[in-house]
C-alpha positions in Angstrom: -29.0 11.7 -14.4 -26.0 10.9 -16.7 -22.4 12.0 -16.2 -20.8 13.8 -19.0 -18.9 11.4 -21.3 -19.8 8.2 -19.2 -22.6 5.9 -20.3 -24.8 4.3 -17.4 -23.0 0.9 -18.5 -19.6 2.6 -18.1 -20.5 3.6 -14.6 -21.7 0.2 -13.6 -18.7 -1.4 -14.9 -16.6 1.0 -12.9 -18.7 0.4 -9.9 -18.1 -3.4 -10.3 -14.5 -3.0 -10.7 -14.2 -0.8 -7.6 -16.3 -3.3 -5.7 -14.0 -6.1 -6.6 -10.8 -4.2 -5.8 -12.3 -3.3 -2.4 -13.4 -6.7 -1.6 -10.1 -8.4 -2.6 -8.1 -5.7 -0.6 -10.4 -6.2 2.3 -10.0 -10.0 2.2 -6.3 -9.7 2.0 -6.2 -7.3 4.8 -8.2 -9.5 7.0 -6.2 -12.5 6.0 -2.9 -10.8 7.0 -3.9 -8.9 10.3 -7.7 -9.3 11.2 -7.6 -6.9 14.3 -6.0 -4.1 12.1 -8.4 -4.8 9.2 -11.3 -4.5 11.4 -10.4 -1.3 12.5 -9.2 0.0 9.2 -12.2 -1.2 7.2 -14.7 -0.1 10.0 -16.4 -3.6 10.1 -17.1 -5.9 13.0 -15.9 -9.5 13.8 -18.8 -11.0 12.0 -18.4 -9.1 8.7 -14.6 -9.7 8.8 -15.2 -13.5 9.2 -17.7 -13.5 6.4 -15.5 -11.5 4.0 -12.4 -13.8 4.9 -14.4 -16.9 3.9 -15.8 -15.6 0.6 -14.8 -17.7 -2.5 -13.4 -15.9 -5.7 -17.0 -16.6 -7.3 -18.5 -15.3 -4.2 -16.4 -12.1 -4.4 -17.3 -11.6 -8.0 -21.1 -12.1 -7.5 -20.9 -9.6 -4.5 -18.9 -7.1 -6.6 -21.4 -7.1 -9.2 -24.0 -5.3 -7.1 -25.3 -2.1 -8.6 -24.2 0.0 -5.6 -20.9 1.0 -4.1 -20.1 -1.6 -1.4 -17.4 0.8 0.2 -18.5 4.0 1.7 -17.3 7.1 3.8 -16.9 5.9 7.3 -17.9 9.5 8.4 -20.9 11.7 7.9 -19.2 14.5 9.7 -18.1 17.7 7.9 -15.4 18.3 10.5 -13.7 14.9 10.1 -13.8 15.5 6.3 -12.2 18.9 6.8 -9.5 17.3 9.0 -8.7 14.6 6.4 -8.5 17.3 3.6 -6.6 19.8 5.5 -3.0 20.7 4.3 -2.0 22.9 7.1 1.2 22.5 9.3 -1.0 20.7 11.8 -1.8 17.9 9.2 -0.3 15.1 11.2 -2.2 16.1 14.2 -5.5 16.6 12.3 -5.0 13.2 10.7 -4.5 11.6 14.3 -7.5 13.3 15.7 -9.7 12.3 12.9 -8.6 8.7 13.3 -9.3 8.8 17.0 -12.7 10.2 16.1 -13.5 7.6 13.6 -12.3 4.8 15.7 -15.0 5.9 18.2 -17.8 5.5 15.7 -19.8 2.1 15.7 -18.6 -0.5 13.2 -21.0 -1.8 10.5 -23.1 -4.7 11.7 -24.9 -7.5 10.0 -28.7 -6.4 10.0 
């Protein structure tokens, strides 16, 4: 299935670029404040340590995967609804969704 106006090669290049940006940002966050990065990225200590230690060539190689490395941290329609709500209670909905996501298990090395 091809997206209108985008070739498969274009999509793969965008995935690679997105992956590389995600990995570089993740590494920067981890190096700046590991505890906060672990929470914000939804990863565990082991994954954070691995990301922190990757060389530039390893980042590029990992980014070249044909799948998105970043993913939604939630599969719950209610959380997505809270995050996309633009009502008066948005700040409260954002806080509530953050609490719910913080309670979810982090990704683990399998």
